[in-house]
N, C-alpha and C positions, 0 to 999 in steps of 0.2 A: 785712892791710888791713882797716880798719874800715868798717862800713856805718853810715850815719847813721840813727838811730832816734829818733823823737820820740814821747814818751808823753804822753797827756793826763792829767797829774797835777801836783799842786802839792806842795811841801815846806814845812812849817812848821818854821822853825828858831828855837829859843829858846836863849839863853845863860844859864848859871848859874855863879856862883862860890861854892864852899863855904867855910865858915869856916876849915877847914884841909884839908890833903891826906891826912889819915889818917882819924880817927874820923868826922868829919862827911862826908867824901867817901864813905866806905864806906856810911854811912847813906843818903846821897843816891842812891847806886847801888842799894841795896836798895829804897828807896822807888820809884825809877824802874822797877824790875822789876815791882813791884806795880801801877804805874800802868797796866799793860796792860789791867786790868779795864775801863777806860773806853773803850778803843779796839778791842780784838780782835774783838768781835762787831758793831761798828758798820758800817752800810752806807757804802761809799766809802772805808773804811780799807784801806790797802795794807800798810804796814809801819812800824816805828820803828827808829831807830838812835841809840844814845847814844855819843858820842865824847868823849874826854878829851884835854886839851892835854898835850903832852910837855914843854914848857918850864914852863908854869904848871899844875901838877897839881891846882889848885883850879878850873880852868876846864873846864866841860862844855858841850857843844852837843847838844841833843836834837832830832833830825830826825824829823818825823812825815810820812809820805807819804800823801796822800789824792787822791781823784779830783778834788775841788774844795774851795775854801776853805769853802764852806757846810757840807760834811760835817764838817770839823774843828770849826767853830763850834758845830754841833749837839752834838758830843761834850763841849764845855766846859759845856753846859747840863745834862748828866746829873746825877742826884742823887748827891751825895757828892763830885763833882769838885772843887769849891772847897775843901771841908774837907780833902781829900787834899793839894791843893797847899799849903795852909797848914801841914800837917805837914812837907812838904818844905822850906818856907821856913825852918823852925827850924834847918836845917843850912846855910843859905846866908848869904853876906854881904848886908847890906841894900843896896838900890839904889832909886832914885827912880822909874824907869820900868821897864816890863816889856820887856826886850830880846828882841823877837820879830819875825820877818819872814816874809813869804810869798814864795816864789820859784817860778818855773815851770821845769820841766825842758825845756831846749831841745835838748840833745844827750845821748845815752847811748850810749857806745861798746860797752857790754857787757863781759864778761870777756875777757881776752886769750886768744889761741888756745892758749897753753900751759896755761892754767887749764882750758879746755874739753877739751883732750886729756887732761889729768890726771883729769878727772871721768869721762871715757868709758873 
């Protein structure tokens, strides 16, 4: 049985499509790993998760967890942030708008009891 847990956090989800599923996708993943420099030490930052589509291997979703939207927006103002994203864009298909959304966590069931048992 799950207990209902509500966290005071937001998730910033951005979508990216790389030029191909091989070389450019690998470069995007490598740049995404290096992108941590803008978040890891920032107040309000919780974690990041990069996921990749199974059907469309060029589709990535970058999920950044923060205490509030303002904390994320502050990160985007850090020196070098824009220049770094421009390097990442070299490996992405062009698109007209920045596909990003802010979502609230309204339910978190946590890991299954099997996972918790395995970790203990």
